[in-house]
TIVOTOR-230642 format. One line per field, with one value per residue (C-alpha): x, y, z; residue in one letter. Coordinates in steps of 0.25 Angstrom, whole numbers, plus 5000, padded with zeros to 4 digits. Layout:
N
x	c(X|...)
y	c(Y|...)
z	c(Z|...)
code	c(A|...)
// end
This chain:
343
x	c(5507|5511|5503|5492|5494|5496|5485|5475|5481|5478|5465|5460|5468|5461|5449|5452|5455|5466|5469|5471|5457|5452|5458|5454|5441|5440|5446|5436|5425|5432|5433|5416|5414|5421|5415|5401|5404|5409|5396|5388|5395|5393|5379|5378|5384|5373|5363|5371|5370|5357|5352|5361|5356|5340|5345|5351|5338|5328|5337|5334|5320|5319|5327|5317|5306|5312|5314|5300|5294|5303|5298|5284|5285|5293|5282|5270|5278|5278|5263|5261|5269|5263|5248|5252|5257|5245|5236|5245|5242|5227|5228|5235|5225|5215|5220|5223|5208|5204|5214|5210|5193|5198|5203|5192|5186|5173|5167|5170|5165|5152|5152|5139|5132|5132|5129|5116|5116|5119|5106|5098|5106|5103|5111|5119|5117|5104|5095|5092|5104|5110|5110|5121|5120|5122|5134|5129|5113|5109|5102|5095|5082|5072|5069|5057|5048|5046|5034|5027|5028|5016|5010|5012|5002|5000|4988|4996|5002|5013|5015|5016|5028|5035|5046|5051|5038|5030|5029|5023|5020|5031|5025|5020|5023|5016|5007|5011|5027|5035|5048|5051|5057|5070|5083|5088|5102|5101|5096|5083|5070|5070|5060|5066|5064|5050|5041|5028|5021|5019|5033|5039|5034|5038|5052|5052|5050|5060|5073|5069|5071|5083|5089|5086|5093|5106|5103|5103|5096|5094|5083|5088|5076|5062|5052|5057|5048|5046|5056|5066|5067|5069|5081|5088|5084|5090|5103|5104|5103|5112|5124|5121|5113|5098|5100|5109|5098|5086|5093|5092|5082|5069|5064|5057|5042|5048|5053|5048|5054|5041|5031|5037|5038|5052|5064|5080|5086|5100|5113|5124|5132|5133|5131|5116|5118|5108|5118|5116|5126|5118|5110|5125|5123|5117|5108|5104|5102|5091|5085|5083|5078|5069|5064|5053|5047|5044|5037|5049|5056|5070|5063|5075|5081|5094|5092|5079|5083|5077|5063|5065|5071|5081|5094|5096|5093|5095|5090|5078|5065|5052|5039|5029|5021|5027|5019|5024|5037|5038|5032|5041|5055|5050|5048|5060|5051|5051|5039|5036|5036|5026|5018|5019|5022|5034|5046)
y	c(4915|4929|4926|4925|4939|4944|4939|4943|4958|4958|4952|4964|4973|4970|4970|4986|4982|4987|4976|4987|4993|4978|4977|4990|4987|4975|4984|4993|4981|4975|4987|4990|4977|4978|4992|4985|4974|4984|4991|4980|4976|4991|4988|4974|4981|4991|4982|4975|4987|4990|4976|4978|4992|4987|4974|4983|4993|4979|4975|4987|4988|4975|4978|4988|4980|4971|4983|4988|4974|4973|4986|4983|4971|4979|4988|4975|4969|4982|4984|4968|4971|4984|4978|4966|4975|4982|4971|4966|4981|4980|4966|4972|4984|4973|4966|4979|4981|4967|4967|4981|4977|4965|4975|4984|4986|4979|4994|5000|4987|4992|5005|5003|4996|5006|5017|5009|5007|5024|5028|5030|5036|5052|5063|5070|5082|5084|5073|5071|5074|5063|5066|5064|5052|5055|5054|5050|5049|5059|5048|5034|5035|5024|5013|5015|5002|5004|4993|5002|5014|5022|5031|5046|5055|5063|5070|5078|5087|5096|5087|5072|5064|5055|5048|5035|5031|5036|5036|5040|5031|5030|5036|5049|5063|5075|5084|5097|5096|5108|5114|5124|5138|5137|5134|5119|5110|5106|5111|5107|5102|5086|5078|5082|5098|5098|5100|5100|5113|5121|5116|5121|5135|5137|5130|5142|5151|5145|5146|5161|5164|5158|5164|5176|5173|5169|5155|5147|5132|5123|5114|5100|5088|5088|5079|5065|5054|5040|5034|5043|5041|5027|5030|5039|5029|5018|5024|5031|5015|5011|5022|5021|5010|5009|5014|5026|5030|5029|5039|5049|5045|5042|5029|5028|5033|5040|5053|5067|5071|5064|5072|5084|5091|5090|5098|5095|5108|5111|5124|5126|5126|5110|5108|5107|5094|5086|5086|5088|5098|5110|5110|5117|5127|5140|5134|5123|5132|5142|5129|5125|5138|5143|5131|5131|5144|5139|5126|5116|5109|5101|5089|5081|5091|5087|5077|5073|5060|5052|5058|5060|5046|5055|5061|5078|5082|5099|5098|5092|5102|5097|5107|5106|5118|5133|5130|5114|5118|5130|5118|5109|5117|5122|5111|5103|5092|5083|5082|5068|5074|5086|5077|5066|5053|5045|5043)
z	c(4746|4741|4726|4735|4743|4729|4722|4733|4733|4718|4719|4730|4721|4709|4717|4720|4736|4744|4754|4765|4764|4764|4777|4782|4778|4787|4798|4797|4797|4810|4817|4812|4818|4831|4833|4829|4840|4850|4849|4850|4862|4866|4864|4871|4884|4883|4883|4893|4902|4900|4903|4915|4920|4917|4925|4936|4934|4935|4948|4955|4951|4957|4969|4972|4969|4980|4988|4988|4988|5001|5007|5004|5011|5024|5024|5023|5034|5042|5040|5044|5056|5059|5056|5066|5076|5075|5078|5088|5095|5091|5099|5111|5113|5112|5122|5131|5130|5133|5145|5149|5148|5157|5167|5168|5182|5183|5187|5174|5165|5173|5168|5157|5165|5178|5169|5169|5183|5184|5174|5186|5196|5200|5194|5202|5194|5192|5194|5209|5214|5223|5239|5246|5257|5270|5278|5288|5292|5302|5311|5308|5299|5303|5294|5287|5282|5268|5268|5276|5266|5266|5256|5257|5259|5246|5252|5261|5250|5253|5267|5261|5267|5261|5266|5270|5273|5265|5251|5237|5225|5216|5205|5213|5206|5211|5200|5201|5199|5196|5194|5203|5198|5208|5203|5202|5202|5189|5175|5168|5174|5179|5188|5200|5197|5201|5213|5216|5215|5228|5233|5221|5222|5236|5231|5222|5233|5243|5232|5228|5242|5244|5233|5239|5251|5241|5243|5231|5231|5219|5216|5215|5218|5217|5212|5211|5207|5214|5200|5202|5217|5217|5208|5215|5228|5222|5218|5232|5237|5227|5232|5245|5250|5254|5269|5265|5253|5263|5269|5261|5248|5249|5243|5229|5233|5247|5242|5246|5232|5224|5231|5222|5237|5239|5233|5234|5234|5236|5233|5224|5237|5238|5223|5223|5231|5240|5252|5267|5265|5260|5272|5277|5267|5265|5256|5265|5277|5270|5265|5278|5285|5273|5266|5276|5272|5258|5264|5263|5273|5272|5272|5278|5287|5298|5309|5303|5297|5308|5306|5291|5286|5277|5279|5280|5268|5268|5253|5253|5255|5256|5254|5265|5264|5272|5286|5287|5285|5293|5305|5301|5301|5314|5320|5317|5310|5298|5289|5294|5309|5303|5295|5307|5298|5299|5290)
code	c(M|K|K|I|V|T|V|S|T|L|A|L|L|L|A|G|C|N|P|G|D|Q|Q|A|D|D|T|T|K|T|E|Q|K|S|D|E|T|K|Q|S|N|D|E|T|K|K|E|D|T|A|K|D|T|N|K|D|E|T|N|K|T|D|E|T|A|K|D|D|T|S|E|E|A|K|Q|E|D|N|S|S|D|A|A|T|Q|E|D|Q|G|S|S|D|E|T|K|K|E|E|E|Q|K|D|D|T|P|A|S|E|N|K|T|E|D|N|K|D|E|S|T|D|K|P|D|S|S|S|Q|D|P|E|Q|E|K|P|S|K|P|E|D|E|T|P|D|V|D|K|S|A|N|A|K|A|N|L|S|L|G|N|L|V|V|V|N|K|K|Y|G|L|P|I|D|Y|K|P|S|D|L|V|V|P|N|V|S|F|S|Y|S|G|V|L|E|Q|S|Y|M|R|A|P|A|A|K|Q|M|E|K|M|F|A|A|A|K|K|E|G|V|T|L|N|A|V|S|G|F|R|S|G|A|R|Q|K|V|L|Y|N|N|Y|V|A|R|D|G|K|A|A|A|D|Q|Y|S|A|R|P|G|N|S|E|H|Q|T|G|L|A|F|D|I|S|A|P|S|V|G|N|G|L|T|A|A|L|G|D|T|K|E|G|K|W|I|A|N|N|A|A|K|Y|G|F|I|V|R|Y|D|R|G|F|Q|S|R|T|G|Y|T|Y|E|P|W|H|I|R|Y|V|G|V|D|V|A|T|Q|I|K|N|N|G|Q|T|L|E|E|Y|M|K|V|G|H)
// end
């Protein structure tokens, strides 16, 4: 054995190598391999760490995406719920509206129908103000047989009698109608603003005289066509009944207004209304005392209902001329009695 080792050592010596150096080289090589292995292991660890990091980031991204998806899903669910609630609310509102329609009184449902029915009603602020319904008739008015209605005698001129017995053709209209230059209870010119020329001239004088004495009068309604009278009369009948309407409103063709010789006048003290209260005012008393001076009579005076067929109307004046008006007033007569005709 010793021989073999000696031979090996000798061989190495002959080769110029030191056995200790060879051993050192082997050690160095071993260490280098160890360092390489360690370095390789470190790099592997780094790669694994990077992989883990990427994996974590991927997982976080996935979780974030899941959260976003979940949030979007929640929002969609909330939107769906809101839409459902809105639809439900709309449905409830619709049901309420239908219930309200069912509960609406029949009188309210007929509003549109009533508009058409009220089209012909007089406008109390201007066009033919409605006269009040008498609270109590003064006395009984004799019944008039309308089948025996006679024609009014237009040839009598200013003295033509038009009442419940004597009527005019429904389309009659005077040819000399003018608008008197007096104060009116409304603005503008209407059909009712006109009057026959001779009567209009005298009414201007009467209004001027009243004004000088501190009495303010306003013209309300003059000429009225037969067609217009028909509308008014029918409305009064609908409002108060035929029997009551006949006490204060003329039937179509039987109104003095159609002659163009009559005018309704009033005063601001009674709101320019056609009311019996006018007779107790300063203006009403002035009319009763002075109208005859200008050719007018209070056509339907107090206490004359049984003699004229109409209740007291202190606002309704009728032109007959100064002489006739003076006689009628002084004698306490009606036009019918002066003309010796019935009513």
